[in-house]
C-alpha positions as CSV (number, residue, x, y, z in Angstrom):
1,M,58.6,52.9,-28.6
2,E,59.2,56.6,-27.9
3,V,59.5,59.0,-30.9
4,F,63.2,59.7,-30.2
5,S,63.8,55.9,-30.3
6,L,62.1,55.6,-33.7
7,F,64.3,58.4,-35.0
8,A,67.4,56.7,-33.7
9,L,66.3,53.4,-35.2
10,A,65.7,55.2,-38.6
11,G,69.2,56.6,-38.4
12,I,70.7,53.1,-37.7
13,I,68.8,51.6,-40.7
14,I,70.1,54.3,-43.1
15,F,73.7,53.8,-41.9
16,L,73.2,50.0,-42.1
17,G,72.0,50.4,-45.7
18,F,75.0,52.7,-46.5
19,F,77.6,50.4,-45.1
20,G,75.8,47.4,-46.7
21,E,76.3,49.0,-50.1
22,I,80.0,49.5,-49.4
23,I,80.3,45.8,-48.3
24,F,78.4,44.8,-51.5
25,E,80.9,46.7,-53.7
26,K,83.9,45.2,-51.9
27,T,82.7,41.6,-51.3
28,N,79.6,41.1,-53.6
29,I,77.5,40.2,-50.6
30,P,74.2,42.1,-51.2
31,D,73.2,44.7,-48.7
32,I,69.7,43.2,-48.6
33,I,70.7,40.4,-46.4
34,W,72.0,42.7,-43.6
35,L,68.9,44.7,-43.7
36,M,66.6,41.7,-43.4
37,I,68.7,40.1,-40.6
38,F,68.4,43.5,-38.8
39,G,64.6,43.3,-39.2
40,V,64.6,39.8,-37.8
41,V,66.7,40.9,-34.8
42,L,64.3,43.8,-34.2
43,N,61.4,41.3,-34.3
44,I,63.1,39.1,-31.7
45,F,64.0,41.8,-29.2
46,F,61.2,44.3,-29.9
47,P,58.1,42.2,-30.9
48,Q,55.8,45.0,-29.8
49,L,57.1,47.1,-32.8
50,A,55.7,44.9,-35.5
51,N,52.5,44.2,-33.5
52,N,51.8,47.9,-33.0
53,P,48.6,48.9,-34.8
54,S,50.0,52.3,-35.8
55,F,53.0,50.6,-37.3
56,G,50.8,48.3,-39.3
57,A,48.8,51.2,-40.7
58,V,51.9,53.1,-41.8
59,S,53.7,50.0,-43.2
60,K,50.9,49.3,-45.7
61,I,51.3,52.8,-47.1
62,F,55.1,52.6,-47.1
63,T,55.2,49.1,-48.8
64,S,52.9,50.3,-51.6
65,F,55.1,53.3,-52.1
66,A,58.2,51.1,-52.1
67,L,56.8,48.9,-54.8
68,I,55.8,51.7,-57.2
69,Y,58.9,53.8,-56.6
70,I,61.4,51.0,-57.1
71,L,59.7,50.0,-60.3
72,F,59.8,53.7,-61.5
73,E,63.4,54.2,-60.5
74,G,64.5,50.9,-62.0
75,A,62.8,51.8,-65.3
76,L,64.8,55.0,-65.7
77,S,67.9,53.0,-66.7
78,I,66.1,50.7,-69.2
79,N,66.9,51.2,-72.8
80,I,63.6,51.2,-74.8
81,K,65.1,49.4,-77.8
82,Q,66.5,46.6,-75.6
83,L,63.1,46.4,-73.9
84,I,61.3,45.7,-77.2
85,T,63.7,42.9,-78.1
86,Q,63.7,41.2,-74.7
87,F,60.0,41.7,-73.7
88,F,58.6,38.4,-74.9
89,K,61.6,36.5,-73.4
90,G,60.7,38.1,-70.0
91,V,57.0,37.2,-70.4
92,N,57.9,33.6,-71.4
93,L,60.1,33.2,-68.3
94,T,57.4,34.7,-66.1
95,V,54.5,32.5,-67.3
96,V,56.5,29.2,-67.3
97,N,58.0,29.9,-63.9
98,F,54.6,30.7,-62.4
99,I,52.9,27.6,-63.8
100,F,55.7,25.2,-62.8
101,T,55.9,26.7,-59.2
102,T,52.1,26.7,-58.7
103,V,51.5,23.2,-60.0
104,I,54.5,21.5,-58.3
105,I,53.8,23.2,-54.9
106,G,50.1,22.3,-55.2
107,I,51.0,18.6,-55.9
108,L,53.5,18.5,-53.0
109,M,51.1,20.0,-50.5
110,F,48.4,17.6,-51.6
111,I,50.6,14.4,-51.4
112,F,52.9,15.0,-48.4
113,F,50.9,17.5,-46.2
114,R,47.3,16.4,-47.0
115,W,46.2,19.8,-48.1
116,K,43.3,20.2,-50.6
117,F,44.8,20.4,-54.1
118,S,43.2,23.8,-54.7
119,S,44.6,25.1,-51.4
120,G,48.1,23.9,-52.4
121,L,47.7,25.6,-55.8
122,L,46.8,28.8,-54.1
123,L,50.0,28.7,-52.0
124,G,52.0,28.1,-55.2
125,A,50.3,31.0,-56.9
126,I,51.1,33.3,-54.1
127,V,54.8,32.6,-54.3
128,G,55.0,31.9,-58.1
129,G,56.6,35.2,-59.0
130,S,59.7,37.2,-58.2
131,S,60.1,40.5,-56.3
132,S,61.0,43.6,-58.3
133,A,62.0,45.3,-55.1
134,V,64.7,42.7,-54.7
135,V,65.6,41.8,-58.3
136,I,66.0,45.4,-59.7
137,P,68.5,46.6,-57.1
138,I,70.6,43.4,-57.3
139,T,70.7,43.5,-61.2
140,K,71.9,47.1,-61.0
141,K,74.8,46.1,-58.8
142,I,76.1,42.8,-60.3
143,T,78.2,42.4,-63.4
144,M,75.5,41.2,-65.9
145,N,74.6,41.7,-69.5
146,K,72.0,44.4,-70.0
147,N,69.7,42.2,-72.1
148,S,69.8,39.5,-69.4
149,S,69.1,41.9,-66.5
150,L,66.3,43.3,-68.6
151,I,64.6,39.9,-68.9
152,L,64.7,39.6,-65.1
153,T,63.4,43.2,-64.6
154,I,60.4,42.4,-67.0
155,E,59.8,39.1,-65.2
156,S,59.8,40.7,-61.8
157,A,57.4,43.5,-62.9
158,I,54.9,41.2,-64.7
159,S,55.0,38.4,-62.2
160,D,53.3,40.5,-59.5
161,V,50.3,41.0,-61.7
162,L,50.2,37.3,-62.6
163,C,50.4,36.2,-58.9
164,I,47.7,38.6,-57.9
165,V,45.3,37.5,-60.7
166,G,46.1,33.8,-60.2
167,A,45.8,33.9,-56.4
168,V,42.6,36.0,-56.4
169,T,41.0,33.7,-59.0
170,L,41.8,30.6,-56.9
171,I,40.5,32.3,-53.7
172,T,37.2,33.0,-55.5
173,L,37.2,29.4,-56.8
174,I,37.9,27.9,-53.4
175,G,35.4,30.2,-51.6
176,S,32.6,29.5,-54.0
177,D,33.3,25.8,-54.5
178,S,32.9,26.5,-58.3
179,G,33.8,23.8,-60.7
180,G,35.6,25.9,-63.3
181,L,37.4,29.2,-64.1
182,S,36.1,32.0,-66.2
183,I,38.5,32.5,-69.1
184,N,36.9,35.8,-69.9
185,S,37.5,37.2,-66.4
186,I,41.1,36.0,-66.5
187,F,41.7,37.6,-69.9
188,N,40.1,40.8,-68.7
189,E,42.3,40.9,-65.5
190,V,45.6,40.0,-67.2
191,I,45.6,41.2,-70.8
192,I,43.3,44.2,-70.8
193,K,44.4,45.6,-67.4
194,F,48.0,45.2,-68.3
195,A,47.6,46.9,-71.7
196,V,45.5,49.8,-70.3
197,S,47.9,50.4,-67.4
198,I,50.9,50.6,-69.8
199,L,49.1,53.0,-72.1
200,L,48.1,55.2,-69.2
201,G,51.7,55.2,-67.9
202,L,53.1,56.0,-71.4
203,F,50.6,58.8,-72.0
204,S,51.4,60.2,-68.5
205,G,55.1,60.1,-69.3
206,F,54.7,62.1,-72.5
207,M,52.5,64.6,-70.8
208,W,54.9,65.1,-67.9
209,I,57.9,65.7,-70.2
210,K,56.0,68.6,-71.8
211,I,54.8,70.0,-68.5
212,Q,58.2,69.7,-66.8
213,K,59.9,71.5,-69.8
214,R,57.6,74.5,-69.3
215,M,58.0,74.5,-65.6
216,E,61.8,74.6,-65.9
217,K,61.6,78.1,-67.3
218,F,60.6,79.2,-63.8
219,T,62.2,76.7,-61.5
220,K,63.7,73.2,-61.3
221,S,62.2,70.7,-58.9
222,Y,62.9,66.9,-59.0
223,M,60.3,66.3,-56.3
224,T,57.5,67.4,-58.7
225,T,58.1,64.3,-60.8
226,I,57.6,62.1,-57.7
227,A,54.4,64.1,-56.9
228,F,53.1,63.5,-60.5
229,L,54.1,59.8,-60.1
230,L,51.9,59.5,-57.0
231,L,49.0,61.4,-58.7
232,M,49.2,59.1,-61.7
233,Y,49.3,55.9,-59.5
234,G,46.3,57.1,-57.6
235,F,44.4,57.8,-60.8
236,V,45.2,54.5,-62.4
237,E,44.2,52.5,-59.3
238,Y,41.0,54.6,-59.1
239,M,40.3,53.5,-62.7
240,D,40.6,49.9,-61.4
241,Q,43.8,49.3,-63.4
242,N,47.3,48.3,-62.3
243,G,49.1,51.4,-60.9
244,A,52.5,49.6,-60.4
245,I,52.8,48.7,-64.1
246,A,51.8,52.2,-65.1
247,C,54.6,53.5,-62.9
248,L,57.0,51.2,-64.7
249,A,55.9,52.6,-68.1
250,F,56.1,56.2,-66.8
251,G,59.7,55.7,-65.7
252,L,60.5,54.1,-69.1
253,I,59.4,57.2,-70.9
254,L,61.2,59.6,-68.7
255,G,64.4,57.5,-68.9
256,N,64.3,57.5,-72.7
257,S,62.9,61.1,-73.0
258,K,65.7,62.3,-75.2
259,K,65.3,59.6,-77.9
260,I,61.5,59.6,-77.7
261,M,61.0,63.4,-78.0
262,Y,63.6,63.5,-80.9
263,M,61.6,60.9,-82.8
264,V,58.3,62.6,-82.2
265,E,59.1,66.3,-82.4
266,K,62.8,66.4,-83.4
267,D,63.4,67.9,-79.9
268,N,66.9,67.1,-78.6
269,T,66.6,69.0,-75.4
270,A,64.3,66.8,-73.3
271,S,66.7,64.6,-71.4
272,M,67.1,63.5,-67.8
273,S,70.3,64.9,-66.2
274,H,72.8,62.9,-64.2
275,S,72.0,64.9,-61.0
276,Q,68.3,64.1,-61.5
277,K,68.9,60.3,-61.8
278,F,71.3,60.5,-58.8
279,F,68.6,62.2,-56.7
280,Y,66.0,59.5,-57.6
281,S,68.6,56.7,-56.8
282,E,69.2,58.2,-53.3
283,I,65.4,58.1,-52.6
284,S,65.4,54.5,-53.9
285,F,68.2,53.7,-51.4
286,F,66.2,55.2,-48.6
287,V,63.0,53.3,-49.5
288,K,64.9,50.0,-50.2
289,S,66.6,50.1,-46.8
290,F,63.4,50.4,-44.8
291,F,61.5,48.0,-47.0
292,F,63.8,45.0,-46.4
293,V,64.1,45.7,-42.6
294,Y,60.2,45.7,-42.7
295,L,60.2,42.2,-44.4
296,G,62.5,40.9,-41.6
297,L,60.2,42.3,-39.0
298,L,57.3,40.3,-40.4
299,M,58.8,37.0,-39.5
300,N,56.8,35.1,-36.9
301,F,59.0,32.6,-34.9
302,N,56.1,31.2,-32.8
303,D,55.2,28.7,-35.6
304,L,58.4,26.8,-36.1
305,G,56.6,24.1,-38.2
306,G,55.4,26.7,-40.7
307,I,58.8,28.3,-40.9
308,L,60.4,24.9,-41.6
309,L,57.8,24.1,-44.2
310,G,58.5,27.5,-45.8
311,F,62.2,26.7,-45.9
312,L,61.6,23.3,-47.6
313,L,59.3,24.9,-50.2
314,T,61.9,27.5,-50.8
315,L,64.5,24.8,-51.7
316,I,61.9,23.3,-54.1
317,I,61.5,26.7,-55.8
318,F,65.2,26.9,-56.3
319,I,65.3,23.4,-57.7
320,I,62.5,24.2,-60.2
321,R,64.1,27.5,-61.3
322,P,67.1,26.1,-63.3
323,F,64.8,23.9,-65.4
324,V,62.5,26.9,-66.1
325,V,65.5,29.1,-67.2
326,L,66.7,26.2,-69.4
327,I,63.3,25.8,-71.1
328,T,62.6,29.5,-71.6
329,V,65.9,31.2,-72.2
330,K,67.2,29.4,-75.2
331,T,69.1,32.2,-76.9
332,H,72.9,32.5,-76.5
333,I,73.7,34.2,-73.2
334,L,76.7,34.1,-71.0
335,D,76.9,31.1,-68.7
336,K,77.3,33.5,-65.7
337,D,74.1,35.4,-66.7
338,R,72.2,32.1,-66.9
339,A,73.4,31.3,-63.4
340,F,72.2,34.7,-62.2
341,M,68.8,34.0,-63.7
342,E,68.7,30.7,-61.8
343,A,69.6,32.4,-58.6
344,L,67.3,35.3,-58.7
345,A,63.9,33.9,-57.6
346,P,63.2,36.0,-54.5
347,K,59.7,36.7,-53.2
348,G,58.5,40.0,-51.9
349,L,55.7,42.5,-51.3
350,A,53.0,40.9,-53.5
351,A,53.5,37.5,-51.8
352,A,53.4,39.1,-48.3
353,V,50.1,41.0,-49.1
354,L,48.5,37.9,-50.8
355,A,49.4,35.7,-47.8
356,Q,47.0,37.6,-45.6
357,I,43.9,37.2,-47.8
358,P,43.1,33.4,-47.2
359,A,42.7,34.0,-43.5
360,Q,40.6,37.1,-44.1
361,A,38.4,35.1,-46.6
362,G,38.0,32.3,-44.1
363,L,39.6,29.7,-46.3
364,P,41.0,26.3,-45.1
365,Y,44.5,26.6,-43.6
366,G,44.0,30.3,-43.6
367,E,46.3,31.2,-40.7
368,K,49.0,28.8,-42.1
369,Y,49.5,30.8,-45.3
370,S,51.0,33.9,-43.6
371,T,53.7,32.1,-41.7
372,I,54.7,29.8,-44.6
373,V,54.8,32.6,-47.2
374,L,56.7,35.0,-45.0
375,S,59.2,32.2,-44.3
376,I,59.5,31.6,-48.1
377,I,60.1,35.4,-48.6
378,F,62.9,35.5,-46.0
379,F,64.6,32.3,-47.1
380,S,64.2,33.0,-50.9
381,I,65.9,36.4,-50.5
382,L,68.6,34.8,-48.2
383,I,69.3,32.0,-50.7
384,S,69.3,34.4,-53.7
385,T,71.8,36.7,-52.1
386,I,74.1,33.8,-51.1
387,L,73.9,32.3,-54.6
388,I,74.6,35.7,-56.2
389,F,77.7,36.1,-54.0
390,I,79.2,32.6,-54.8
391,I,78.4,33.1,-58.6
392,E,80.1,36.5,-58.6
393,K,83.1,34.9,-56.9
394,G,83.1,32.0,-59.5
395,Y,82.5,29.3,-57.0
396,F,79.2,28.2,-58.6
397,K,78.2,28.1,-62.3
398,G,74.5,27.2,-61.9
399,L,72.7,23.8,-62.4
400,G,71.6,24.4,-65.9
401,I,75.2,24.7,-67.2
402,K,75.7,21.0,-66.7
403,V,72.9,20.2,-69.2
404,I,74.2,22.9,-71.6
405,E,77.8,21.5,-71.5
406,K,76.5,18.0,-72.4
407,R,74.7,19.5,-75.4
408,R,77.9,21.3,-76.4
409,K,79.9,18.0,-76.2
410,R,77.3,16.3,-78.4
411,M,77.5,19.1,-81.0
412,H,81.3,18.8,-81.2
């Protein structure tokens, strides 16, 4: 593709994202679906675009930036008091959903498709989480209680870590034909890395508030915050910790800077302005638009069997989800919020990246993982957006509500 064609394509994507948001506001049909479908259309008519080596190199950098920036921008609107009260509910939902998805897909692949059980578990682990790049933008648009949306935000942020650790552990196990897992290594990967990454993000947030306050005496620049975000991410990753989680913690501090600095130093002047938040949301819109078109571009239609299998497994994931929500979210929440929790089980960047590793590691069924997982990503986002639309319109109340209504009748 010529340079002028790429610029024209970029312009089309931005306008598509803009009109998609207008359609979302009018009809409650998420803009994500139009962006992904456009990516699929591009893949069909311009397959050389996705297969271009230069595109592949740039896309890796862009998708990493998309992940960390969407986490950062999403954290700016999180209330820190609500986060503390809802944190363990989000973790509970994440862990139970991951375990159920991993084990059930592992069993199904073993019984019906004759995969090795460990290979089936690996496929389940890769798609056992939810995508923050999908969940956060949707929860900000739909009519949902803040505590409920916060649980989903926490789940989407943590699940990437859990999927990466679970998948890499299983890849090591399958590759070495080992008979067991190292509890110490899992503890180090999950608990210690998670804690250290949060602390680094929180400390960076405090430090940046002070630096920015001094800088504002000379000039105001919203871009310097993004520059500092990238520096912090690079440093945290260099320290072999989780940079994405650190970016989430960094955004949390900046979004609550007024309350935090007043508690620490009785300083009531450190707060993020409306124009500053609007600026970051505009960049988030730009990043999100290209990210979902990119996911659509990844679809490979040469392996129809793998795509169909991905669709069937996606249906299984959405059948599992209501039971997970029913088990983990026991506190009183609105029926509509519970339905949204059941509907929001989309897969994204972490799954797309992990799907490439089995083939690179020379594992059994290595080439199959990529097609199946990318199919699950596409169909899970598609089904999530459709369910969100019909729930918002009141046409669907979720599967878990039937069990809850039976309980209510018994109590009365």
